[in-house]
N, C-alpha and C positions, 0 to 999 in steps of 0.2 A: 292650236288644237283644232282639228277638223270637226265640224258638226255632223252628227249621225243623221241620216235621212231615212225615209221609208223605203227607198230603193235599196239602200245598204242592207237593211234588215231582210228585204226580199231576196237579195243576192246571197246573203248568208244562209237562207233557208231555215232560220231558227224555228219558225212556227209550222214547218212542213209536216212534222210528225207529232205535233203537240198533243193532239187528241189521243193518240195511241199511248203516248208516254203518260199522259194524265190518267187514262184508264188503268194502266199498269200500277201507278202509284196509289190510286184510290182502292183498287181491288186488293192489293197486297197489304195495305195498311188499315183497311176497314173504315175508310172515311168516304164521304160523298164528294162529288166534283165541287160543289159549292164550298164545302169545308176546306178543300185543298186550295182553291183560289183565294179564299179569305185568309188562310195561313200565309200564302205568298204575299198578299197585301200587308199583313202584319209584319212579316219579315222585312219588308221594305221600310216600314215605319220605325223599326227597331224597338221602341218602347211605346206603349199605348195604354189608353184608359178604356173602360167599358163603353164609354160614350163613343170612342173611335170604332169599336165593334158595331155599335148600333148604326153609325154612319156608313161603315163599310159593308154592312149586310143588307142595305136597302134594296139592292138590285138582285139579291139571291132569293131562292125559294124560301118561304117563311118556315122557320123551325125555331120555336121558342125554347127548345132544349139545347140548341147548338152551343151556346156559350158554356153552359155547365158541362156538356159532354166533352168539349175540347179541353176544358180545365181538368175534369176528372180523369180523362184518358192521358193526360200529360203532354198535350200538344202546346198548351199555354201554361206558363208558370207565373206566379206573382213575383214581381221584382221588388216592389215596395208596398207594404200594407197600409191600410187606412189609419190615419192618426186623428182621432177626434179632438184632441186639444188644439191643434192648429188648423183643423179642417182640410188637411191634405187628403187627396183621394188615392186609391190604390192604383198602382202602375203595374202593367203586365209586360211580358215579352214572350216570344216563341221559345220553346224548349230546345235543348241541344239536339234531341231526337228529330224535331221538326226541321231545324237548320240543316242537319245531315241529309234528310230526305229532299229538301229543296235544292241543296247543292248537287245531289245526285241527279235530280231532274235536269238541272242546268248542264251538267257534264254529259248526260245522254243526249240532250238537244244539240250540244256542240260537237258531238261525235267523239268525245274523249273517252267515253265509256259505253258499253252496250247494255241493253236491257237484260237482266239475268234470265237465263233459260234453264237453269237447274230446278228440279222440283223442290229442292230444299230451300232455295232463296226466292222462288217464285211459285206459289201454290197454283197459279193459273195453268202452269205447264203440266199439271196432273190431268188436265183435260176432262174434268168431270161433267161439264155441261157443253152444249153446243157453242155457246158464246165463248167459253174458254178455248175451244178448238179454233174458233175463228181468230181470237186474240193471239193465240200461239203462232199462227201463221203470220199475222201482222207483225208480231215481235221479230220474227225471223227476217221479214222484209225490211224492217227498220234497221236491224243490226247489219244486214248485208248491203244497205244503201251506201254506196261509195261517194255520194254527193253531199252527205252531211258535212257540215263545216268542220274542218280540222285545222 
């Protein structure tokens, strides 16, 4: 098996449109950039504790409500609850909804899928603000980029 290098990732162009794809995912789902990147980190861990959240969120902007918000909005679900008798701690995992969003981001980055441009699936396309108008043009450029990895 061949080892993947930095040049291989550059040649694939995986991160070429990451910022625009990230902005689409955040705006359409009502989460912040830090929330999304933390959820991607959790998805890679598979199952995690609240302590892993504290370790993972060290480099993000401070938001002491982030854990409860992600839990309440259904991005994180409890996999196993706390058991006081044998002192086991609660274990969490990302929800099915979160896994679907992350997989869609990966498919868009790989060029297997386009960013949705209908107003029903993408509220940014209603172009209510100036930034929405700018992002709608950027989405079209990403979707029309023929050099995305296929």
